[in-house]
KEMIMI-126208 format. One record per residue (C-alpha): x, y, z; chain. Coordinates in nm, 2 decimals. Layout:
<rs>
     east    north       up   kette
        X        Y        Z       A
...
</rs>
This chain:
<rs>
     east    north       up   kette
    11.93    10.13    11.03       A
    11.59    10.01    11.16       A
    11.37    10.21    11.39       A
    11.47     9.98    11.68       A
    11.84    10.05    11.61       A
    11.77    10.43    11.59       A
    11.59    10.41    11.92       A
    11.88    10.24    12.09       A
    12.12    10.50    11.94       A
    11.89    10.78    12.06       A
    11.90    10.63    12.42       A
    12.28    10.60    12.41       A
    12.31    10.97    12.30       A
    12.08    11.07    12.59       A
    12.29    10.87    12.84       A
    12.61    11.03    12.71       A
    12.45    11.38    12.74       A
    12.33    11.31    13.09       A
    12.67    11.18    13.22       A
    12.85    11.48    13.07       A
    12.62    11.76    13.19       A
    12.42    11.68    13.50       A
    12.65    11.88    13.73       A
    12.63    12.18    13.49       A
    12.25    12.16    13.50       A
    12.27    12.18    13.88       A
    12.51    12.47    13.87       A
    12.27    12.65    13.64       A
    11.99    12.61    13.91       A
    11.82    12.32    13.75       A
    11.77    11.96    13.87       A
    12.02    11.69    13.77       A
    11.74    11.46    13.65       A
    11.64    11.72    13.39       A
    11.95    11.64    13.20       A
    11.83    11.28    13.15       A
    11.48    11.34    13.01       A
    11.49    11.32    12.62       A
    11.38    11.63    12.43       A
    11.30    11.81    12.76       A
    11.67    11.82    12.84       A
    11.73    12.00    12.52       A
    11.47    12.26    12.59       A
    11.62    12.32    12.94       A
    11.97    12.34    12.79       A
    11.85    12.61    12.55       A
    11.74    12.81    12.86       A
    12.08    12.75    13.03       A
    12.28    12.88    12.72       A
    12.03    13.17    12.68       A
    11.90    13.06    12.34       A
    11.53    13.04    12.23       A
    11.35    12.71    12.30       A
    11.28    12.65    11.93       A
    11.65    12.58    11.87       A
    11.56    12.24    12.00       A
    11.39    12.16    11.67       A
    11.71    12.23    11.49       A
    11.89    11.96    11.69       A
    11.65    11.70    11.54       A
    11.66    11.80    11.17       A
    11.90    11.58    10.98       A
    12.21    11.76    10.83       A
    12.12    12.08    11.01       A
    12.18    11.92    11.34       A
    12.54    11.85    11.23       A
    12.59    12.23    11.22       A
    12.40    12.29    11.54       A
    12.58    12.03    11.77       A
    12.92    12.22    11.76       A
    12.73    12.55    11.82       A
    12.56    12.41    12.13       A
    12.89    12.26    12.26       A
    13.06    12.59    12.23       A
    12.76    12.79    12.37       A
    12.75    12.55    12.67       A
    13.12    12.61    12.75       A
    13.08    12.99    12.72       A
    12.77    12.98    12.94       A
    13.01    12.86    13.22       A
    13.29    13.10    13.15       A
    13.50    12.90    12.91       A
    13.54    13.16    12.64       A
    13.90    13.11    12.53       A
    14.00    13.00    12.18       A
    14.16    12.68    12.33       A
    13.82    12.60    12.50       A
    13.64    12.64    12.17       A
    13.89    12.42    11.98       A
    13.87    12.15    12.25       A
    13.50    12.16    12.26       A
    13.47    12.10    11.88       A
    13.77    11.87    11.83       A
    13.66    11.63    12.11       A
    13.30    11.62    11.97       A
    13.17    11.78    12.29       A
    13.34    11.54    12.52       A
    13.55    11.83    12.66       A
    13.24    11.92    12.85       A
    13.29    11.60    13.05       A
    13.62    11.74    13.18       A
    13.45    12.07    13.27       A
    13.15    11.89    13.43       A
    13.36    11.67    13.67       A
    13.68    11.87    13.73       A
    13.62    12.24    13.71       A
    13.45    12.46    13.96       A
    13.26    12.68    13.72       A
    12.98    12.93    13.76       A
    12.68    12.97    13.53       A
    12.65    13.31    13.36       A
    12.28    13.37    13.36       A
    12.26    13.69    13.16       A
    12.54    13.61    12.92       A
    12.57    13.85    12.63       A
    12.51    13.68    12.30       A
    12.68    13.95    12.10       A
    13.01    13.83    11.94       A
    13.32    13.96    12.12       A
    13.51    14.04    11.80       A
    13.48    14.07    11.42       A
    13.60    13.71    11.37       A
    13.34    13.57    11.61       A
    13.08    13.79    11.44       A
    13.17    13.66    11.10       A
    13.17    13.29    11.21       A
    12.83    13.34    11.38       A
    12.68    13.50    11.07       A
    12.82    13.23    10.84       A
    12.68    12.95    11.06       A
    12.34    13.12    11.07       A
    12.34    13.16    10.69       A
    12.43    12.80    10.64       A
    12.16    12.68    10.88       A
    11.89    12.89    10.70       A
    12.02    12.80    10.35       A
    12.04    12.43    10.43       A
    11.68    12.43    10.58       A
    11.54    12.60    10.27       A
    11.75    12.38    10.03       A
    11.64    12.06    10.21       A
    11.28    12.12    10.29       A
    11.14    12.41    10.09       A
    11.31    12.49     9.75       A
    11.61    12.36     9.58       A
    11.80    12.51     9.28       A
    11.85    12.27     8.98       A
    12.01    12.30     8.64       A
    11.88    12.13     8.33       A
    12.18    11.93     8.19       A
    12.02    11.73     7.90       A
    11.76    11.78     7.63       A
    11.52    11.51     7.73       A
    11.25    11.77     7.80       A
    11.35    12.01     7.53       A
    11.09    12.28     7.44       A
    10.94    12.25     7.78       A
    11.27    12.28     7.97       A
    11.59    12.38     7.78       A
    11.95    12.28     7.84       A
    12.08    12.58     8.04       A
    11.76    12.65     8.23       A
    11.81    12.72     8.60       A
    11.51    12.60     8.81       A
    11.37    12.63     9.15       A
    11.23    12.29     9.25       A
    10.96    12.29     9.52       A
    11.00    12.03     9.79       A
    10.67    12.09     9.96       A
    10.43    12.03     9.67       A
    10.48    11.65     9.69       A
    10.58    11.67    10.06       A
    10.94    11.75    10.17       A
    11.14    11.43    10.23       A
    11.38    11.42    10.53       A
    11.73    11.32    10.43       A
    11.81    10.95    10.46       A
    12.18    11.04    10.50       A
    12.24    11.15    10.85       A
    12.60    11.27    10.80       A
    12.67    11.48    10.49       A
    12.84    11.80    10.37       A
    12.56    12.06    10.37       A
    12.41    12.20    10.05       A
    12.59    11.97     9.81       A
    12.47    11.65     9.65       A
    12.69    11.34     9.63       A
    13.03    11.51     9.56       A
    13.22    11.79     9.73       A
    13.29    12.05     9.46       A
    13.66    12.09     9.35       A
    13.78    11.81     9.58       A
    13.58    11.55     9.39       A
    13.53    11.35     9.70       A
    13.22    11.18     9.84       A
    13.02    11.43    10.04       A
    12.85    11.18    10.28       A
    12.88    10.87    10.50       A
    12.67    10.57    10.41       A
    12.62    10.50    10.78       A
    12.40    10.57    10.97       A
    12.09    10.59    10.76       A
    11.76    10.75    10.87       A
    11.42    10.59    10.82       A
    11.22    10.72    10.53       A
    10.98    11.00    10.62       A
    10.79    11.25    10.41       A
    10.59    11.55    10.53       A
    10.23    11.59    10.42       A
    10.20    11.70    10.06       A
    10.00    11.97     9.89       A
     9.92    11.74     9.60       A
     9.99    11.40     9.45       A
    10.21    11.34     9.15       A
     9.98    11.37     8.85       A
    10.01    11.25     8.49       A
    10.20    11.48     8.25       A
    10.37    11.67     8.54       A
    10.74    11.74     8.53       A
    10.90    11.58     8.83       A
    11.25    11.58     8.98       A
    11.35    11.24     9.13       A
    11.65    11.03     9.23       A
    11.76    10.80     8.95       A
    11.66    10.46     9.10       A
    11.93    10.25     8.94       A
    12.21    10.49     8.99       A
    12.55    10.31     8.99       A
    12.75    10.61     8.87       A
    13.09    10.64     9.03       A
    13.21    10.97     9.15       A
    13.45    11.03     8.86       A
    13.18    10.98     8.60       A
    13.24    10.62     8.48       A
    12.92    10.42     8.48       A
    12.95    10.05     8.57       A
    12.69     9.77     8.63       A
    12.80     9.74     8.99       A
    12.90    10.07     9.13       A
    12.88    10.25     9.46       A
    12.57    10.18     9.66       A
    12.43    10.53     9.72       A
    12.16    10.62     9.97       A
    11.84    10.73     9.81       A
    11.89    11.10     9.86       A
    12.24    11.09     9.72       A
    12.15    10.92     9.39       A
    12.17    11.14     9.08       A
    11.89    11.39     9.03       A
    11.68    11.33     8.72       A
    11.40    11.54     8.57       A
    11.14    11.38     8.34       A
    10.77    11.39     8.28       A
    10.54    11.15     8.47       A
    10.33    10.97     8.21       A
    10.20    10.70     8.43       A
    10.10    10.68     8.80       A
    10.05    10.39     9.04       A
     9.78    10.16     8.92       A
     9.80    10.26     8.56       A
     9.84    10.02     8.26       A
    10.08    10.18     8.01       A
    10.17    10.10     7.65       A
    10.36    10.27     7.38       A
    10.24    10.22     7.02       A
    10.43    10.38     6.73       A
    10.57    10.64     6.97       A
    10.24    10.73     7.13       A
    10.18    10.67     7.50       A
     9.85    10.50     7.59       A
     9.74    10.49     7.95       A
     9.46    10.25     8.06       A
     9.38    10.20     7.69       A
     9.35    10.56     7.59       A
     9.61    10.79     7.43       A
     9.77    11.02     7.69       A
     9.67    11.38     7.61       A
     9.96    11.63     7.59       A
    10.01    11.90     7.84       A
     9.94    12.25     7.70       A
    10.31    12.34     7.69       A
    10.44    11.99     7.59       A
    10.59    11.94     7.25       A
    10.70    11.59     7.17       A
    11.01    11.54     6.96       A
    11.12    11.24     6.74       A
    11.41    11.15     6.51       A
    11.35    11.23     6.14       A
    11.53    11.16     5.81       A
    11.51    11.45     5.56       A
    11.59    11.41     5.19       A
    11.67    11.72     4.99       A
    11.75    11.79     4.62       A
    12.12    11.82     4.72       A
    12.09    12.15     4.89       A
    12.20    12.19     5.25       A
    12.06    12.40     5.54       A
    12.23    12.70     5.69       A
    12.32    12.71     6.06       A
    12.09    13.01     6.12       A
    11.80    12.83     5.96       A
    11.85    12.53     6.19       A
    11.92    12.71     6.51       A
    11.73    13.04     6.48       A
    11.43    12.96     6.26       A
    11.36    12.59     6.35       A
    11.52    12.64     6.70       A
    11.66    12.29     6.70       A
    11.89    12.25     6.99       A
    11.96    11.88     6.97       A
    12.20    11.68     6.74       A
    12.16    11.68     6.36       A
    12.39    11.58     6.08       A
    12.44    11.51     5.71       A
    12.44    11.14     5.62       A
    12.50    11.18     5.25       A
    12.48    11.47     4.99       A
    12.10    11.45     4.99       A
    12.02    11.29     5.33       A
    12.01    11.45     5.67       A
    11.91    11.31     6.01       A
    11.76    11.52     6.29       A
    11.75    11.35     6.64       A
    11.48    11.58     6.78       A
    11.21    11.74     6.56       A
    10.86    11.86     6.68       A
    10.56    11.79     6.45       A
    10.56    12.17     6.38       A
    10.92    12.18     6.26       A
    10.87    11.86     6.06       A
    10.58    12.03     5.88       A
    10.80    12.34     5.82       A
    11.07    12.13     5.67       A
    10.82    11.96     5.44       A
    10.72    12.30     5.31       A
    11.08    12.40     5.24       A
    11.13    12.40     4.85       A
    11.46    12.21     4.87       A
    11.31    11.92     5.08       A
    11.18    11.62     4.90       A
    11.07    11.41     5.20       A
    11.06    11.41     5.58       A
    11.02    11.07     5.74       A
    10.98    10.99     6.11       A
    11.23    10.72     6.22       A
    11.04    10.46     6.40       A
    11.21    10.17     6.58       A
    11.06     9.83     6.49       A
    11.32     9.58     6.64       A
    11.35     9.52     7.01       A
    11.67     9.53     7.20       A
    11.79     9.41     7.54       A
    11.86     9.75     7.69       A
    11.49     9.81     7.71       A
    11.31     9.73     8.04       A
    11.25     9.46     8.16       A
    11.53     9.33     7.94       A
    11.34     9.01     7.85       A
    11.09     9.14     7.60       A
    11.12     9.22     7.23       A
    11.04     9.59     7.30       A
    11.19     9.92     7.19       A
    11.14    10.29     7.27       A
    10.85    10.33     7.02       A
    10.67    10.00     7.08       A
    10.66     9.90     7.44       A
    10.43     9.72     7.68       A
    10.16     9.69     7.80       A
    10.30     9.72     8.15       A
    10.14     9.75     8.50       A
    10.26    10.04     8.72       A
    10.26     9.90     9.08       A
    10.04    10.06     9.35       A
    10.09    10.03     9.73       A
     9.87     9.76     9.87       A
     9.81     9.58     9.54       A
     9.91     9.22     9.48       A
    10.04     9.06     9.17       A
    10.12     8.70     9.07       A
    10.48     8.60     9.06       A
    10.61     8.36     8.81       A
    10.89     8.32     8.55       A
    10.71     8.57     8.32       A
    10.63     8.84     8.57       A
    10.94     8.84     8.80       A
    11.16     9.04     8.56       A
    10.92     9.33     8.60       A
    10.92     9.33     8.98       A
    11.27     9.19     9.07       A
    11.42     9.54     9.14       A
    11.11     9.64     9.34       A
    11.12     9.33     9.57       A
    11.49     9.32     9.62       A
    11.63     9.67     9.59       A
    11.34     9.92     9.65       A
    11.15     9.73     9.92       A
    11.45     9.55    10.08       A
    11.35     9.19    10.07       A
    11.57     8.88    10.03       A
    11.49     8.75     9.68       A
    11.61     8.41     9.55       A
    11.52     8.28     9.20       A
    11.60     7.92     9.12       A
    11.44     7.81     8.80       A
    11.06     7.83     8.85       A
    11.09     7.86     9.22       A
    11.08     8.21     9.37       A
    11.16     8.27     9.74       A
    11.11     8.59     9.93       A
    11.27     8.61    10.27       A
    11.32     8.24    10.26       A
    10.95     8.15    10.19       A
    10.82     8.02     9.85       A
    10.62     8.31     9.69       A
    10.36     8.30     9.42       A
    10.24     8.66     9.47       A
    10.37     8.99     9.61       A
    10.20     9.29     9.77       A
    10.37     9.63     9.70       A
    10.47     9.85     9.99       A
    10.47    10.18     9.81       A
    10.35    10.35     9.49       A
    10.55    10.37     9.17       A
    10.56    10.60     8.87       A
    10.67    10.59     8.50       A
    10.89    10.88     8.39       A
    10.97    10.97     8.02       A
    11.13    11.26     7.84       A
    10.94    11.45     7.57       A
    11.25    11.40     7.34       A
    11.13    11.05     7.28       A
    11.44    10.93     7.08       A
    11.70    11.10     7.30       A
    11.60    11.04     7.66       A
    11.72    10.78     7.91       A
    11.41    10.72     8.11       A
    11.18    10.45     8.25       A
    11.18    10.26     7.92       A
    11.54    10.17     8.00       A
    11.54    10.13     8.38       A
    11.18    10.08     8.49       A
    10.97    10.22     8.77       A
    11.04    10.52     9.00       A
    10.95    10.44     9.36       A
    10.76    10.70     9.56       A
    11.04    10.74     9.81       A
    11.27    10.86     9.52       A
    11.05    11.16     9.44       A
    11.24    11.49     9.51       A
    11.01    11.77     9.41       A
    10.82    11.97     9.14       A
    10.99    12.23     8.92       A
    10.80    12.55     8.95       A
    11.01    12.84     8.84       A
    11.28    12.93     8.58       A
    11.49    13.21     8.73       A
    11.77    13.21     8.46       A
    11.83    13.05     8.12       A
    12.15    13.05     7.92       A
    12.18    12.95     7.56       A
    12.45    12.68     7.53       A
    12.52    12.77     7.16       A
    12.61    13.13     7.23       A
    12.96    13.21     7.36       A
    13.02    13.38     7.69       A
    13.17    13.68     7.51       A
    12.81    13.77     7.40       A
    12.65    13.75     7.75       A
    12.36    13.97     7.66       A
    12.27    13.74     7.37       A
    12.35    13.43     7.57       A
    12.08    13.50     7.83       A
    11.73    13.39     7.71       A
    11.55    13.69     7.85       A
    11.21    13.56     7.75       A
    11.25    13.26     7.98       A
    11.37    13.46     8.28       A
    11.13    13.44     8.58       A
    10.88    13.21     8.40       A
    10.67    12.94     8.55       A
    10.73    12.57     8.45       A
    10.36    12.48     8.48       A
    10.05    12.66     8.37       A
     9.85    12.70     8.05       A
     9.95    12.88     7.73       A
    10.29    13.01     7.64       A
    10.52    13.09     7.93       A
    10.52    13.45     8.03       A
    10.83    13.62     8.17       A
    10.78    13.81     8.50       A
    11.13    13.95     8.50       A
    11.02    14.31     8.42       A
    10.78    14.30     8.71       A
    11.06    14.18     8.93       A
    11.28    14.47     8.82       A
    11.00    14.72     8.89       A
    10.95    14.58     9.24       A
    11.32    14.59     9.31       A
    11.34    14.95     9.18       A
    11.04    15.05     9.40       A
    11.20    14.89     9.71       A
    11.54    15.06     9.66       A
    11.36    15.39     9.60       A
    11.16    15.34     9.92       A
    11.47    15.23    10.12       A
    11.67    15.54     9.99       A
    11.38    15.77    10.09       A
    11.34    15.61    10.43       A
    11.72    15.64    10.51       A
    11.73    16.00    10.39       A
    11.43    16.09    10.61       A
    11.59    15.93    10.91       A
    11.91    16.14    10.85       A
    11.70    16.46    10.84       A
    11.52    16.37    11.15       A
    11.85    16.29    11.33       A
    11.99    16.63    11.22       A
</rs>
């Protein structure tokens, strides 16, 4: 929806509210016109139902307002003596329109000092659950979101089985574009396997002020731009058109920011003509072929000593292939007495799956490529249009027509294009086992979700659940994602703080009991 369409919808909602409540405003000692003034009418309504004025903000926060609307409908009814279960059901089931019936047909009295304490245990439980959902949804949407690492594309920095907290406020919290959705889930309702949202209406893009910009070599969570994954897992070229905030969440490392020129040579990333320095905790991995004297490798040696967590296998009696080896582990294998050679597998031939799908490029030799920057203009022709086609048509919502050498944007012949937003280039550290920008191109700024900041739990996927103590990676519990040097676990400090709190709480309660006696 456009801003104009949202403005019209907003006015319609205000008219509906006024027509259904103006008499109730009068019976509460207010003026009828106060029910017609946008935003102000909500503040006055909060006074009428004996709720704090700041509840008004909750009515305008996407997703959270879906929870708050039924609460306000029921609270309005109860403020005029309609407390029965039937009244509550009618208020919710009619989407608040039952208030029209009360407004025009019932001689009700406003209860000024209405008690907000729930009348019974059931009402108390429902009230507590609604409050918890509102708080959790607010935190989840605008402050911090939990995330689980599902793949090994950032292995060594982030492991499969890491449970993260992703900060929404570092890059600026993004308001949901989906106005109607099931709270605190992504695109699918758990267990039911059903879509969790409605495609219509869609809110305009808005992002709160950021603490920082996305920087090179930072790990970033974002919505996969070319997501066409159906809800039951089968990927197709033309799948469901998802809203931005309901596209699959991906986590990669940003290796190029808006305005950069990027190239990959023999597996090394070059930005603006210079090799990109590695982050202090970053360890790149590549595929290697290892030749031995006929001896094999024990499972403990592979998993526990080399700490290889990605695929490996035996090709022949003397040849092995590892899909993800760090330089350090490759050197250790070379020093193994049974190993005769360790050779990095480097791709030389290009293939069509590589972006922009018209060049003879591959994952190890790619580019150079320009990463678009907001406000910058590029020439459009047969050679350049494959790089920017998705940007013009999908990400920036223009009508693009290509007919031979002729390019039309919104009906006009175009020889250049000016970008509306910044773009980024995302890659995994596991260079030969990562589906990233090399396959699907740029990541728009409006697809950025947040910055991983904290690992609160980590489970080893190779250890059975029967050995829970061994399955937990204790050294990764309560560690930071960023920072210099090796990660340090703060779990022991957390346990000390919790023990101190429980001790203090026990002492405080015991003291109160003695004083009461």
